[in-house]
C-alpha positions in Angstrom: -28.3 24.1 21.9 -30.5 21.7 20.4 -31.9 22.5 17.4 -34.9 21.5 15.5 -36.1 21.1 11.7 -37.0 23.9 10.6 -36.2 27.3 10.2 -34.0 28.7 12.9 -34.7 32.1 14.3 -32.1 33.8 12.7 -33.9 32.7 9.3 -37.0 34.2 10.8 -35.5 37.3 11.5 -33.8 38.3 8.2 -37.5 37.1 6.5 -39.2 39.4 8.5 -36.5 41.7 8.0 -37.1 41.4 4.2 -40.9 41.7 4.3 -41.0 44.8 6.2 -38.7 46.4 3.7 -40.8 45.3 1.2 -38.1 43.6 -1.3 -40.4 40.8 -2.3 -36.9 38.3 -1.9 -37.9 34.8 -0.2 -35.7 32.3 0.7 -33.8 29.5 -1.3 -36.1 26.9 -2.3 -35.4 23.3 -0.7 -34.9 22.1 -4.5 -31.5 24.7 -4.5 -30.7 25.4 -1.1 -26.6 23.2 -0.4 -26.4 22.8 -4.3 -22.6 22.4 -5.1 -21.4 23.4 -1.2 -19.4 20.4 -0.8 -16.5 20.5 -3.5 -15.6 16.8 -1.5 -16.7 13.2 0.2 -15.5 11.2 2.7 -17.4 8.1 2.9 -16.8 6.5 6.2 -18.4 3.0 5.8 -19.3 1.0 8.9 -19.5 -2.7 7.3 -21.6 -5.0 8.9 -24.3 -2.5 10.3 -24.0 -0.8 13.5 -26.2 -1.5 16.4 -28.2 2.1 16.9 -28.9 1.3 20.3 -24.7 1.5 21.3 -24.0 4.4 18.5 -26.1 7.1 17.9 -29.6 6.4 19.3 -29.5 4.6 23.0 -32.8 4.1 24.6 -32.0 4.5 28.3 -35.6 4.0 29.6 -36.6 0.7 27.5 -36.7 -2.8 29.0 -33.3 -3.9 29.5 -33.6 -6.5 26.5 -33.8 -3.9 24.4 -31.5 -0.9 26.0 -28.3 -3.1 26.1 -25.9 -2.7 28.6 -24.2 0.6 27.3 -24.9 4.0 29.1 -26.0 7.4 27.1 -23.7 10.1 27.3 -24.6 14.4 27.1 -22.6 15.6 24.2 -22.2 19.3 23.2 -25.4 19.8 22.0 -27.7 20.0 25.4 -30.8 17.2 24.4 -28.7 14.9 22.0 -26.9 11.9 23.9 -25.2 9.0 22.5 -23.5 6.0 23.1 -20.9 6.2 26.2 -18.1 4.9 23.9 -18.2 7.5 21.4 -17.0 10.0 24.2 -14.4 12.0 21.7 -17.7 12.6 19.2 -19.7 13.6 22.2 -17.8 16.6 22.4 -17.8 17.2 18.6 -21.5 16.8 18.6 -22.4 20.5 17.6 -20.4 19.8 14.2 -22.4 16.7 13.4 -26.3 15.8 12.2 -27.6 12.6 13.3 -30.5 11.1 11.3 -32.2 8.8 13.2 -34.7 7.6 10.7 -32.9 5.9 8.1 -35.0 2.8 7.0 -35.4 0.2 3.9 -36.0 -3.1 4.1 -33.2 -5.4 2.9 -31.9 -7.5 5.6 -28.5 -9.5 3.7 -25.4 -7.6 3.9 -24.4 -7.4 0.1 -27.3 -6.4 -1.2 -28.1 -3.7 1.6 -25.0 -2.7 0.9 -25.8 -1.8 -2.7 -28.8 -0.3 -1.5 -27.3 2.0 0.5 -23.9 2.8 -1.6 -26.3 3.8 -4.9 -29.7 4.3 -3.5 -31.1 1.6 -5.7 -33.3 -1.2 -4.2 -31.0 -5.1 -5.5 -33.3 -7.3 -7.5 -32.1 -10.2 -5.3 -33.1 -8.1 -2.1 -33.5 -10.2 1.1 -32.8 -13.2 -1.2 -32.2 -16.4 1.3 -28.8 -17.1 -0.7 -26.4 -14.3 -0.1 -24.2 -15.8 -2.0 -26.5 -14.9 -5.0 -25.9 -11.6 -4.8 -22.3 -11.1 -6.4 -21.1 -7.8 -8.9 -22.8 -7.9 -12.3 -21.8 -5.9 -15.4 -26.0 -4.0 -15.5 -25.5 -3.0 -11.3 -26.1 1.2 -10.7 -23.5 3.1 -9.8 -21.6 3.9 -7.1 -22.4 7.6 -5.9 -18.4 7.9 -6.3 -19.1 6.3 -9.7 -22.0 9.0 -10.7 -19.8 12.1 -9.3 -16.7 10.7 -11.5 -19.0 10.3 -14.4 -21.1 13.7 -13.9 -18.6 15.8 -12.5 -15.0 14.8 -13.0 -11.8 15.8 -12.0 -9.0 17.6 -13.3 -6.3 15.0 -14.9 -4.0 13.4 -12.7 -6.0 12.9 -10.0 -9.0 10.7 -9.5 -12.1 11.8 -9.1 -13.4 8.7 -6.6 -10.8 6.6 -3.9 -11.8 3.9 -2.8 -9.6 1.7 0.5 -8.0 -0.3 2.3 -10.7 -3.4 0.5 -13.3 -4.0 -2.0 -15.9 -5.5 1.1 -17.6 -8.6 1.4 -19.7 -10.3 3.3 -17.8 -13.1 6.0 -14.7 -12.0 3.9 -16.2 -14.0 1.0 -19.3 -12.6 -1.1 -18.3 -8.9 -2.7 -20.7 -6.4 -2.0 -22.2 -4.8 -5.6 -22.6 -1.4 -5.7 -19.0 -0.2 -4.9 -17.8 0.1 -8.3 -19.0 1.5 -11.8 -21.7 -0.7 -12.6 -22.9 0.1 -16.3 -20.7 2.7 -16.3 -17.7 0.8 -16.7 -14.4 0.4 -15.3 -13.6 3.6 -16.7 -15.2 5.0 -13.5 -14.6 2.2 -10.9 -12.5 3.7 -7.3 -9.0 4.2 -7.4 -8.6 1.5 -5.0 -6.0 1.6 -2.0 -5.3 -1.8 -0.4 -4.3 -2.9 2.7 -1.7 -5.4 3.4 -3.1 -7.0 6.9 -3.3 -5.0 9.2 -1.2 -2.1 7.2 -2.1 -0.1 4.1 -0.2 -1.1 0.9 0.4 2.0 -0.6 0.4 2.0 -4.4 3.5 2.8 -6.5 2.2 6.1 -8.0 5.9 8.0 -8.4 7.7 7.8 -11.3 11.6 5.9 -10.8 14.0 8.7 -10.5 15.4 7.8 -14.7 11.8 8.8 -16.3 11.1 12.4 -16.7 8.1 13.4 -18.0 8.8 13.9 -21.1 10.3 10.1 -21.2 6.9 9.2 -20.0 4.9 11.3 -22.6 7.0 9.5 -25.5 6.2 6.5 -23.8 2.6 6.9 -24.1 2.4 8.0 -27.5 4.4 4.9 -28.3 1.9 2.7 -26.6 -0.9 4.5 -28.7 0.8 3.7 -32.1 1.4 0.5 -30.8 -2.4 -0.3 -30.1 -3.9 1.8 -32.9 -3.9 -1.8 -34.9 -5.6 -3.7 -32.4 -8.5 -1.4 -31.7 -10.6 -2.6 -34.6 -9.8 -6.4 -33.1 -10.6 -6.1 -29.9 -13.7 -3.4 -30.0 -15.6 -2.0 -26.9 -12.8 -4.3 -24.6 -10.0 -2.1 -26.3 -11.9 1.3 -25.4 -11.5 0.6 -21.9 -8.2 -0.7 -21.8 -7.6 2.3 -23.1 -9.2 4.4 -20.4 -7.2 2.3 -17.5 -3.8 3.2 -19.5 -5.0 7.0 -19.5 -5.9 7.4 -15.9 -2.7 5.4 -15.3 -0.9 8.0 -17.1 -2.3 10.8 -15.6 -2.0 9.5 -12.0 2.0 8.9 -13.2 2.4 12.3 -14.6 0.4 13.9 -11.8 2.7 16.4 -8.9 0.1 16.3 -6.4 -1.5 13.1 -6.0 1.1 10.6 -5.8 2.1 13.1 -2.7 -1.2 12.4 -1.1 0.4 8.8 -0.1 3.4 10.4 2.3 1.6 9.4 5.1 5.1 9.5 6.8 4.8 13.5 6.3 2.4 13.8 8.6 3.3 14.6 12.4 3.8 11.8 14.3 1.5 13.4 16.9 -1.3 14.2 14.2 -0.8 10.3 13.3 -1.3 9.1 16.8 -3.9 11.5 17.3 -6.2 9.0 14.0 -5.2 5.8 16.0 -2.7 3.7 14.4 -4.8 1.0 13.2 -5.6 0.2 9.6 -9.1 2.2 10.0 -7.8 5.2 11.6 -4.9 5.8 9.3 -7.3 5.2 6.5 -9.2 8.2 7.8 -5.6 9.9 7.7 -5.4 9.3 3.9 -8.4 10.0 3.0 -8.0 13.3 4.0 -5.0 13.8 2.7 -6.7 12.3 -1.1 -9.5 14.6 -0.9 -6.9 17.6 -0.1 -4.9 16.5 -3.0 -8.5 16.6 -5.5 -9.9 13.6 -5.3 -14.0 14.0 -5.5 -15.3 11.3 -3.1 -12.6 9.2 -0.7 -14.2 5.7 0.6 -13.6 4.2 3.6 -15.0 0.8 4.2 -14.4 -1.0 7.8 -12.4 -3.6 7.3 -13.1 -8.0 7.8 -10.7 -8.0 10.8 -12.3 -10.7 12.5 -13.1 -12.6 15.3 -15.1 -15.2 13.8 -18.1 -14.9 16.1 -18.8 -11.3 15.2 -16.2 -10.4 12.2 -16.6 -6.1 11.2 -19.8 -4.4 12.8 -22.1 -7.6 12.8 -22.6 -8.3 16.2 -24.8 -11.5 16.2 -22.6 -12.6 19.0 -21.0 -10.2 22.1 -22.3 -7.0 20.9 -21.1 -5.3 24.1 -18.0 -6.8 24.4 -16.7 -6.4 20.3 -17.9 -2.7 20.8 -16.7 -1.5 24.0 -12.9 -3.2 23.3 -12.7 -2.8 19.3 -14.9 -1.2 17.1 -16.1 2.1 19.1 -13.4 3.4 20.6 -11.0 3.5 17.1 -13.9 4.9 15.4 -14.7 7.6 18.1 -11.3 8.6 17.9 -10.6 8.5 13.9 -13.8 10.0 12.7 -13.4 12.7 15.9 -9.7 13.1 14.4 -10.9 13.5 11.1 -13.8 16.6 11.8 -11.2 18.2 13.8 -8.6 17.8 11.5 -10.7 19.1 8.3 -12.4 22.3 10.4 -8.6 23.7 11.7 -7.3 23.1 8.2 -10.5 24.9 6.8 -11.9 22.0 4.7 -15.0 21.5 6.5 -16.9 23.4 5.4 -16.2 22.2 2.1 -16.2 18.9 2.8 -19.2 16.5 3.2 -18.7 13.3 6.1 -21.0 10.5 6.1 -20.7 7.5 8.6 -23.1 4.7 8.0 -23.5 1.2 7.2 -25.8 -0.9 5.4 -28.7 -1.3 8.1 -29.2 -1.1 12.0 -29.6 -4.2 14.5 -32.8 -5.8 16.2 -34.2 -3.6 19.2 -33.9 -6.8 21.0 -30.5 -8.1 22.0 -30.8 -12.0 21.3 -29.5 -15.1 23.4 -25.8 -15.0 22.7 -25.5 -11.0 23.8 -25.9 -10.1 20.1 -28.4 -7.8 18.0 -29.2 -8.8 14.2 -30.1 -7.6 11.5 -32.4 -5.0 11.2 -33.2 -2.2 8.4 -36.4 -0.9 9.4 -34.3 1.7 11.2 -30.9 3.1 11.4 -29.0 5.6 12.6 -26.1 7.7 10.3 -24.0 10.4 10.9 -23.3 13.2 9.0 -20.8 16.5 9.0 -19.3 19.3 7.0 -20.9 21.1 4.1 -24.1 22.1 3.6 -25.4 19.6 6.8 -27.2 21.3 9.9 -24.6 21.0 12.3 -25.7 20.5 15.4 -29.2 18.6 14.7 -30.9 15.4 15.0 -33.0 14.6 12.0 -36.1 12.0 12.8 -36.2 9.7 15.7 -37.2 6.3 16.0 -39.4 4.7 18.3 -39.4 4.2 22.0 -37.7 0.6 21.2 -35.4 1.8 18.3 -37.2 -0.4 16.1 -39.3 1.8 13.4 -39.1 5.2 12.3 -41.2 7.7 14.3 -41.5 10.5 12.0 -39.7 11.7 9.1 -38.1 8.6 7.8 -35.1 8.8 5.0 -34.6 6.2 2.7 -31.4 5.4 0.6 -32.5 6.9 -2.6 -33.3 10.1 -0.5 -29.7 9.9 1.0 -27.9 9.7 -1.7 -30.2 12.4 -3.7 -28.8 14.5 -0.7 -25.2 13.3 -0.9 -25.7 14.0 -5.1 -27.0 17.4 -4.3 -24.7 18.5 -2.4 -21.7 17.4 -4.2 -23.3 19.8 -7.5 -24.9 16.7 -9.5 -28.4 17.0 -10.0 -30.2 13.7 -8.9 -32.1 13.9 -11.4 -29.2 13.7 -14.2 -29.4 10.6 -16.7 -26.5 8.8 -17.8 -26.4 6.0 -20.2 -26.6 2.2 -19.5 -24.8 -0.4 -21.2 -27.5 -0.6 -23.7 -27.2 3.0 -24.5 -30.5 3.6 -22.5 -30.9 6.6 -20.3 -30.8 6.3 -16.7 -31.7 8.6 -14.3 -28.8 9.1 -11.4 -31.4 8.5 -8.5 -34.6 8.5 -8.4 -34.9 9.5 -4.6 -35.6 13.3 -3.2 -32.8 15.7 -1.5 -33.9 15.8 2.5 -34.4 19.5 2.9 -34.5 18.9 6.4 -30.5 18.1 6.7 -29.8 21.3 4.6 -28.2 24.4 6.2 
């Protein structure tokens, strides 16, 4: 049954029983409900801007130039229909929360991506020159970097990891908001890069002749050699010390290096995720969070073709979605949710599927859809999320939120809340001034 927002029938019965017994108990307020239930988060970022009409919010009754070529299909949740090229996810819809009313006002890939990943509007939002939007030392941190700063992991396991590449607009302009921003490089993600269509896994294993004791001796020696340089280098040396420390911690870790041994997964499971960069990236993300990583981000990779690279389908929207975008996404995300559930990890893992914005209601003359931040749809699953529900809705043409609009700041506040980081926490910027982690409000309607 499709569930709407507000207390469930079971909750009403529980509250009625408590009232009848005169115990004076009340339900947990929205500000505390779900806090810290997510031990980990897997972010799947569909770079370029997925079209809401073809994915999570089809409009079959709209005019042809709005509804497009695809048909909606029923899901495991009566009343929830999604795009026909998500058949596996349709069967798992009772594990998902589909949010159809995410909204902001930035039409530029780079700055819109910054907004969605940090919850902060970029100062150059909607600039006519996208090349002006570049990473800056004073950027607000990615929410994964905030988790690394405010809820650090144990030594030897990075809190924040990202793969398979640092995303760029048209493979040229790097997105801001992918790293630690004003927190510094010490809170940037542990990066795992791709080599073409394959993951290039990092060399995080000690040589056979280097024991743990020898590694500790080398670390001590390096510290002694560096001692005389600290006064000369100042802050730069402190940042380098941080990198050295992280590298030694990883090399000395027993569990973290094993996360990269994809060859130890059964061939059947690797096939289930899909033998492609996104699919194997999702599998690696599962192994990373299983090893203790707090936030693992998988960004859709730049693959071309030139007419619609990534999910930026200005041209031939329907062909690209049908042939190279939606099927591998459907396969990998469905495999990830199923795999997490079978391992008993889904209840403690927040899964987020989103992009930087939606796409225009009307199909353009090139058979594509253009940038449209006024409304987009995303999907959530796992820890603390109200599974089997729809939050918010868009209007008849999928152009604007009809109810329950959700801002990027509200999303980031909700993610931090679930991960046990109060959004109102403060961190120091480069000048030592306090900055609120996220100015958004936790969306109680998304929480169990």
